[in-house]
N, C-alpha and C positions, 0 to 999 in steps of 0.2 A: 490475323493471328490466334481467332480463336483454335480452328483447325489446327494450330500445332500442339494445342494441350490438350483436345478434345477426339478421341477416337467417331464418334457421331455428334454432330454441331444442331442440328435438326431434332425436333419431336415432335409429335401429333397427338401425343395422349400421356395422360402421370406413368399408363401401364408402361408407354416407349421409356420414356426418362426413368425410369424408375429400373429396365431393364439393359438400356443403353447407356449413360450417363458413367462414362468412367472419363477421370484427369489421368492423361499420362504426364507425369512428373519427371524433367530433366535433374538429372547430377546438377548437382549445386547452384540449382534455379540462382536466381539474381532477377529482380523486378526490374530494375534498373539496367542492366547491361540485356536481359532478355526480351525486357518488354519496349522499354522507353528508347533504347538504342535501338534496337533493331525498328520501329518504327520511324525515329530520325533514319537510318540507313535505306529503308525501303522508300518510305513517303515521306522526306524530309518539311515540305511545304503543309501536310495534312493538320490540322485544325487539333489541338490538343485541350489549351483551357482558354479558358476567356474571363477573365479576371476584369470584373467591375465594381466600384464603390457608390456610397451614397454622397459624394460630390461630382460626380459626373466624371469621375476618370474611368478606363477602359482600355485595354490590352489584352491583345489576343497572342497567344504563342503557340506556333508552331513546335511539333516534337524536336528538329530541328534545335529551336531556341530552348526547347526544355532540357534538350541533352546537352547544349553550350552552359549555360546557365547551372547545371546539374554540376558537372563535369569542372565549370569554376572553384561552383562551391565545395566539393570535393577536395579540390586541391588546397585551399585555402584551408578548409576545417584539418588535412592533413600537416597544415605548415603550424598546426596548434599541438600536434602530436593526438591527433584522436585516430584509431587506428581499429583493426577489427576487435569486435568483443567489449570496444570502450561505451557505456552510457552518455546518452545525450537527451535533456528534457527540451520539448517546443513548446513555449507559449507564445505562438503565434498570431493567435484568433485566425483571422480570414484573407493573413497579408499571405500574396504568392509565393512568398518565403519559405511559406512552410511546404510547400510542392519542391522548391528548390534543394531545402535541408532533407528532408526525409530521402528522396530519392539518391542525395549525395552520401547519407551516411547509409542504403542501403548499398550503393555500391564499394563503399569500403567497409561495410563487413560490419558496423557499428549496431548499435542498440538505440531508435528511437521513443522516446516517451514521450506519449503528447499529452500536455495538460492544459487546463484551460485557466483564461486568465484571472479569474477568482478565487485563486488560489491564494493564504494568505502567507504570512511569514512562519507560521509553525506548521501550515500544510506542505509548504516549498523544503522546509527541515527534514521533517517527515521522509517526505519523499527521496528529497538527497542521501538521506543517511540508509536510507532501506534499502535502496537501488546502486550507493557507491556512485550516484552520482558525479562525473568529470567533466559536463559543461553546458551551457545554459544558454541556448537564444531564444530572447524576446522582441515581443513590439517592443518599439522603444516611445512608451506612454510612463508619464509621471508615477502614478500609482504604482503599474505593473516593476517597475524598475526599482522602486523605493521598496518592495516589500524583499525582493532576490537581495537588496542590498544589504534589508535588515534581516533576513538568513543567514549569509556569508557566514559569520561567525561562527556559527554553531553548522557547519556544512565543509568540514575537514576535505571531503573528497573534492569540492568543488575546484577545479584548477583557471578554467577559463569562464567567462561572462561576455556575449555578446548581444550588442541590439543591433534591430536592423533599423532605427529609425521611426520617425524624426530625432528623439529626444538619445543622444548618446554621451553618459553622465561619466565623469571620470571613474577607471578600474572599467569600463565597459570595451570591448574591439567595436570598430564598424566594419558591421557586416559588409556593408558596400565596398567602400574600400579594402577592403580584405579580398574581396573577389573577381576583383577587378584587378590587382598585382597580385594575382595569383599567378605562379608558374603552371604551365602546361602540363596538364593532369595525366600522370602515369598509373596506367588499371594496375591494384596490389594482383599480383601472381595467383593467389589465394584468395579474395576477398572471403567466402564464407562456405560451410559445406547447408543442407538443406537443415539438419540437426538447429543448426546455429543461432539463438535469438536476433529476429529482427524488428520486433516490435514488442513494446510492453503500455501494458496501461494499468493506472492502480484506480480498481472502481470501488463506488460509494457506499463501501457496503454497510448492510443494517446495522450489526454489531462490531461493535471494536474500530481500529484503525481500515481506511481503506486496504486492501488486499489488492498484491500484484499478479497483474493476468499476464502472462508471456505468451505470444508466437512466432513460430522460428520462420525459414524463412520460402518455405512453399507456402505460406498463409496467403497470398494474393494467390493463387491460383485457385483455394475454395471461394472465392467471391466471383468465379463466372459468373454461376448460378445468379448470384446477385445481380451481375451486370446484363447478362447474355437472356436470360433467362427472366427473371421474377420486373427489372428492368426494362426488359424487352429492348434493347439498346441494339442499333447498328452504327456505322461507320457514318451516317448521316444526323445521329441526333446529339443535340445539344441537352445534355442533362443539367438538369439544379436539384440535388438535393439540401433540405436546407439544415445545418448542421454546424457548430463551431469545431474549429479542429483540432481542438481538447477534449472530446468526445468518441469512443469507435465507432460511431454513427459515420462520422464524416470520411474513413477509408472504407469502409461499405457504401461510400453515394458519393466520394468524391475523389476515386483514387484508382484503386487498385481493378476492378470489375470494368471499370466505365471504359479503363486505356485499353485493357486486354480485350475488349469489343470495337474499341477502335471510336468508341462516342468524343465528341467535344466538350468538355467540363465548364459547366458557367457557374461563377463564386461573385455573389456579390457581398463584397466585406460592406457591413452595416454596423454602426453604433446600435441602433434603435429598431427592432421591430416593428416594422409598418404594413399593415396587408393590404394597403394602395400601391407603397411602394413595389413590394415584392410584385403584384400582378402589372404594376408597369416594366418590370424588367422583363416577362414573361413577353409581355405584346410590343415589347423595342425594338428585343433582341432573337425575338422568334424560338424560344424555347419550345424545346419538343417531349422533354419529360420529365415529369417532379416527382420529389419524392419527399414525403415531410407528415410529420405525427399527426393523430388525426386532430388537437387543439389547432394545428395551423389551418386545417384546411375549416374548422368550424370559424378562427375568424376571414377567412378568404369569401366563403359563403355571407356573410353578415356584408360583406362589400357589395355595391349597386355593380353585378360582373357583366352587365350590359355596356356598359362605360367603357369595356375593356376591350380589344380584339385581343381574342386566344384561341385565334382559329389554329396559332402552330401547334399546341398541347394536344399530343395524340396519345399520351399516358403518361398515369396516374400509379404511383404505388403508396400504402403508408405502411406506419409500424411505429411502434415505440409505445404504446397505451391502448387503453379499450377501445373499438370505434362506436360510435353509439352511429347505428343504421338511420339516425335521420340527416345524419351527416351527409351518408352516402348516399342518400336517396336525392338529398336536396342537390349535391353536386352536381349528380346524374344528368337532375333535372336541366339543372342549369348549365350544362358543358355536354351533356352526352356524355362524357366519362364516366366507367364505372372505376371505383379505388380497388387497385387491387391489395388487400393484405398479408401480409406477411408479419417474421420473427424469429427476433434470432438475441443473442447478448452477446460484450464486452467478449465473453469467454469461447464463443463459436464465430462461425460462419451464419448464413442464411440457414434457419432451422426447418422451420414452416414454412409455407409460402403457398400464394394463388398465383400460378403462374398462365401464360396468354392460352393455354388450349383449355383452360378450366372455365366455367362462370362463377363468378362471385358471388357469396354468402355473405351479407352483412352479417358482423359478427364473428365471422369464422376466418383463421386464419389462415384456411388450406389444408395444404398435406405435407406430409415431408417432404423435404429435401434428400436425396438417395443416398447422398454422403454420413446421412446420421440414422443410427440404428433409435427410432423414437415412439415411447410407449406414453398412453394419457392412462394416469392413475387415477382412484379417487384416494380420499384421504387414511384407506386402510391398506392402502398399494397393493388394490386389486385392477387389474385393466378395467378400463369404460367402454362403452359401444361410440363410435362414431357418431356425433351431431353431442352429445354429453358432456359436459362440465368435468373437469379433471385434472391434476397437475404435470405437465411436460417433464417425460422424463428419457433422457439420454445416454443410451446401453454403450458400454466403453469397449465393453470387447469386439468390438468392429471394426477398433483401431482408429488413424486419421480419414 
């Protein structure tokens, strides 16, 4: 799949990467049709998503499964009046219905607005009115549903509420009944252009209300660098990124780049983070690749790692906050694996990273992704030398 979008698919050095990394962007690219459905047509039995939870349940979805369920979901959403350009908020935690819904909305040309389950009434009201949200799809848990019901009178644009269960209160549609009864899906004649908005996040800005961050339909292609190179994934990989689907990190590590690389995405749907449980998941399901913030790795190394068989784990990446070199050294000593740091924001894809051809330096995020014109400046706006501290600046004159 990667070779469809890159002129050159392997690189031996940063110089090679900088010179020859080029994404070929198709006209009217749609991740649902051009990646998910393409895998389903060519390798229908290929593993796509391994979902597990803290109740001992497990489901392995193939790409054929994902195509079938996303088509059912898209048809159901169509029956509720959702189409190109409509705004739909997803509050789905780590439920597999997040993947159903996201891909279905892409197929319809609608806009996906992932949101955390921590939103309260006022947060939901603000988002619904700021983005003219038409429909909300939520995990069927009492506190989430109650916040939505409380917000609804102040959200005049919201027409439909859907719960994926287990609770389906009055006023909410039943997601699973809806998709099971949906008519065969008919692909829209023209779901989108490349410039249409496919994904929107509300950032937790440091001042004022959260700001909207919009991405067009080409955004998944920007994560080829994330999945195929920073995460170093291939068709044999089983990759775990620890992130709730309400945050941008989820599509960074649990969707776009991973499926373009052909990896199987591992999802652990849990209520409470427990380091030992994460290690058991890696051991029991033979996870090959892990990405998490430094805090998570700090918790992991405080466990007795010798109690777990982590031999399947081949590659680890780290981002989200400053890395303490002691965490890097301890994890390397215990597992033999070097943590490969990276950096990006909700507004971007991977901006700076330590790639497989680099030797990682604890505390260094690596070198710029060639997709961005990156500079490092001091407080007076002057460029600083490599190895010095500064503020990251992305020059926008380079375009997308």
